[in-house]
N, C-alpha and C positions, 0 to 999 in steps of 0.2 A: 478410535481411529488415530488419535495423536500418538499413542504408544507405538503403533505399527507404521506410522508414516515415515517414509524415507526422504521425500522431497515435498516441496510445496505443491507439486503436481498431483499429490494424493488427496487434495482437498477440493471442496466445492463451496460456493457461496451464492447467496441469493442476489440477483442483479437489481440494480436501481435504474441504471441508464447505460447505454442509450436505449435499448429495447430488446426483447420484451421485458418489461419491468416485472420484478418479483419472481423470476424464474431461476431455478438452480443452474449455476454455470460451473462446469468442471474446470478447475485450473489447469488440468492436463491439456485443455484446448490451447494453452499458451506454451506448450512444450516446444523447446528449441529457441525460445525467446529469452531475453534478459528482462527481468521484472524489477520494478521499483514499487514496493508496496508501502502505502502510507495511510496512517489513520488521520482523518481530516475532520474539520469543523468549520462552520460558516460564520461563527461569531467570535473568533479567536484573534489575538494579536498576530498570530502566524498565518491567518487566512490568506493574506496576499501571496503566500507561497504557491497557491493554486496557479498563479500566472507563470511562475518559474517551472512548476511541474508540467504545465501545458507546453511551455517552450521546449523543455527537454523532450517531451513526447513527440512533438512535431518535428524536432530536429533529428531524432534518431529512430522514429518508428519504422522507416523504410529499411533500416539496417537491423531491426529486430528488437527494439526496446518497447516494452509496454508498461505504462504507469497504471497501477491499480489503486483506486481510492476507496477507503473504507471509513465512511462517516461514523463518528463515535460521540456520544453525549456524556461520557464519564468524567470529563475534565471541565469543571465550572459550568456545566449544563450549556456548553457553547454550540451544541448541535441539536436544538430542540425541535426542529421542523420534521414534518412527515416527508415521505419519499418524494412526492411531487414538488414540495417546496425546496428540498435539498437539490434535486435535479435542476429545477429552474434557476436557483441561485447560482449554481456552478456554471451553467451554460450562459446565462445572461450577464453575469459579472466578470467571468474569467474565460469565457469561450471554451470551457472544458469539453474536450472530445475524447479523452481517454476513458476507459471503463470505470464507472463508479458503482459500488455495490450497496446493498441495503445496509442500514445502520446496524452496527454491532457493538458488543462490548469487547474490550481488549484486555481487561484485567478482571480478576475475581472468579468466582465460581461459574459465572455465565459467560466467561470469555469464549470467543469463537475458537474452535479447534485450530484454525490456521494460526491465530495469534498465540495460542499456547505453544504450538510448534515453533513459531518464529522466535519467541522468547527463550525457548529451550536451546535452540541452535545458536543464538546470539543474545546472551542474557544482559548485555549492556555494561555500564560502568562498574557496577558493584558485583558483576558476575552472578553466580548462583546464590551468593549471600544476600543479594538484593532481591532475590526471587525473580529477577528478570523483568520486573514490572515496567510497563510503559509509563513514563513519567508525565507526558503531556501530549497534546495534539501535535500532529505532523512529525511523529517519529517515523523514520524511514528505514526500510530493509531492502538491501540490494541482493538480487538472486541471479545466479548465473544460468546459462542456457540448459544446464542439467537439472535445474530446480533446487540447487543447493544455496543456502543463505551464506553470502560471503562477507557482508558488512551490515552494520547497524549505525544509524546516525541520529543524533538528538534533534529535538524540535528547532533549535536555533540554527542548525546547519541548513544553509540556503541551497535550494535545488541546483542552482547553476554551479555550485562548488563541487557537485558530484560528476560533472561532465568527464573529467579524466578517468575516474573509476569506471564509468559507464563505457567510455571508449575502449578501455582495456578489455572489458568483458566482451564487448561486441567483436573485437578483433580476434578473440580466442578461437573462434570457429568460422571465421569469415572466408577463409580460403587458403 
């Protein structure tokens, strides 16, 4: 599927929350929305970014932004929990209301097809020479309303610093 994918809307992923848990969700259901796709973890130094991601989501969701969280345990085993634990943690500690998906891998042979695509489209600092690998939790990909990946941000990039880029994409087709 990765080789033939044209946009992020060509993928699906298993849901974690809100509900129904564990069901496939077509990302095409988010067609026409601006997406911020993030690999997350609940025991990471960057975990407080959940608050910033939630704030962005609440601030812009009525204009068409959707934040999509993808828990991943590949970096320092910082997302060891089962689906119910991850969902409860996100909701109880950060009031997360944006869609969170089932735990995935973002690098290696078992990387989720969506993440293989994201890395191909925006390989990051070292470009194709670095293999596009995700370096740590809370790497962020910004996707326009047409499903095209327009930017990649590292873990240290705070969600609130993305507001102007999000605003620009939201305005592209608002009216």
